N, C-alpha and C positions, 0 to 999 in steps of 0.2 A: 420297511421304510414307507410303503404305501403312497399316500398323498402328501408326504412331507414337503416335497418340492413343487407342489401345484401352484403355490403363490410365491413369486420370486421376491417381491419387496414386502417388507413387514413394517418398515419405519422404526423398528426398535433400535437401529444403529444410528438414527439421526442425532442422537446426543453424543456421538463419538465413542460409543461402546459397542462391543460385540459379545456374543455368547460362545463360551467354550463348549465342548462336547458334553460336559457334565451340568450345563445350565448356568454356570457361574458367569456373571457379566464382568468384563474387563475392558480397559481402554484399548482402542484399536492400535495404539502404539506400544502396547504391553510386549515385553520381550518374547513371550510365548507366541503371541500373534505375529510378531516380526519373524520368528523362526519358521512357523508353519506357512506364513505368507510367502516367504522366500523359497521354501520348498515347492509351493504351488507355482511360483514364477519359474523355477527350474523345470518343473514338469511341463509347463507351457512351452518353454524353449525346446525341450526334447520333442514335444509335439510338432513344433516348427521343423526341427531337423528331420523328423519322420516324413515330412512332405517331399523330401528329396528321394531320388532313386537310390536306394541303398542295397548292398548285398543282403540276401535273406538272413544270414546269420546275425548280422548287425541289427537289422530291422527287428528280428525276434528278440534279441537282447534288449534293445531299447524299449520295446513294448513291455517287456517284463520289468524293466527298471521303472517305467511309468507306474505300473501297478504297485511296485514296492514303495515308490515315493508317495503314492496316495495313502498307503498304509502308514508310512512314516509320518506324514502330515497328520493323519488321524491320531497317531500315538502322541504327537505334540499337542494336538487340540484337546485330547481327553486325558487329563492328568491321571496317572496311575494305570493307564492302559499300556499293554505291551504288544507290539506287532513285529518289530525288527529284532532278529536274534543273531547269534553267532553264525548260524547256517546261512543267512542272507549275506553276511560279510564274506564268508568263505566262498560262496557262490560267485561273488564279484571277483575275488582273488583268482579263482580258477579261470574265469573268462579273461581276465586281465593277463594272466600268464600265457594262455593259449594265443591271444592276439599279439602280445608283445614278442613271442618267440619268433614270429616271422618278420619282424622289423629289424632293420640294421641298427646297431648300437648308436646312441647319440654321442657325438663328440663336442657339439656346440649347443647353445640354447637355440630354440626355434621361436619364431614369431607366429602369432595366429594368422592363418591364411592358407593359401594353396587353392584347393577347390572350394566351391561355394558351400558344399556340405561340410567340409572340414572346418571352414570358418564359423559356421553355425554351431558346430560341435565345440569349438573353442569358446564361443559365447556361453554355451551350456556349462562348460567347465568352470568359467569364471563365476557364473551365477551359483554353481554348486559350492565353490569356495566361500561365497558370501553366505549361503545357507549354513555352511559349516561354522562360520564365524558367529552368525546369529544364534546358532544352537549352543555353541560354547558359552556365549554371553548368558544365555538362559540358564545353562548348567551351573553358573556361578551364583544364581539366585534360587533355583529350584532343582530338585533331584530329577534327572532324566536318565534314561538308559545309556550306558556307555556305547552300546551297539549303534545308536543313532549317529553319533559323531564318527565312529569307525566306518559305518556304511557311507556316509557323505565323503569322508576322506578317500576311501577306495574308489568311490564313484568318480570323483574328480580326476583321479589317476586313470581310471578306465576311459573317461571321456577324452583325455589327452591321447591315449593310445588309439582310440577309435578315430580321432582326427588324423593321426599319422597314417593309420590303415586306410582311411578314405582317400587320402592323398596318393598313396601307393596305388590303390586300385583305380584311381582316376588318371594315373600316369603323371601325377604332379609331384614336384619335389617339395620337401619341407622348406619353409622360408627360414633360412638361417640368419641369426642375429650377427651383425658385423660390428665388432667393437671398434669405435673410432679411436685412433691413437692421437693423443693430445701432444 
């Protein structure tokens, strides 16, 4: 990569376009740009979550997720590039199963909240769901790997379980939704 990032502004996007990884110029609101831009936003929210004091196991997991999301964004930015595989999806499933095993079963819906770290994790979860929706929209127009959508789907579940785990470790209860009776 060398000096590729030595100059931050190029003025090439002043006309409302951006370059994909293969050099193709597209509109900045192109579904592909929307998809990888939302993945970038998700990665930023996870970065914010990582500024909290987290258990080492969760910290390491989330740093790994950040690296995979950067790879995933690269795959979306560079048509025909493959970075996310079944292995990455299975890895999330293993972590998800391990963390979820120590949590009490849910009997009610929960609201985002509890500890500050759990609340940020819920924000990451909702951004992840949006990234998944943007990627599905893209998949209706262009071919993308099925593993990208699967990874984002598992990741949103994992972020939900991490939020619950963070609440338990902080001694906080899940915030249960109370259905109002009409």
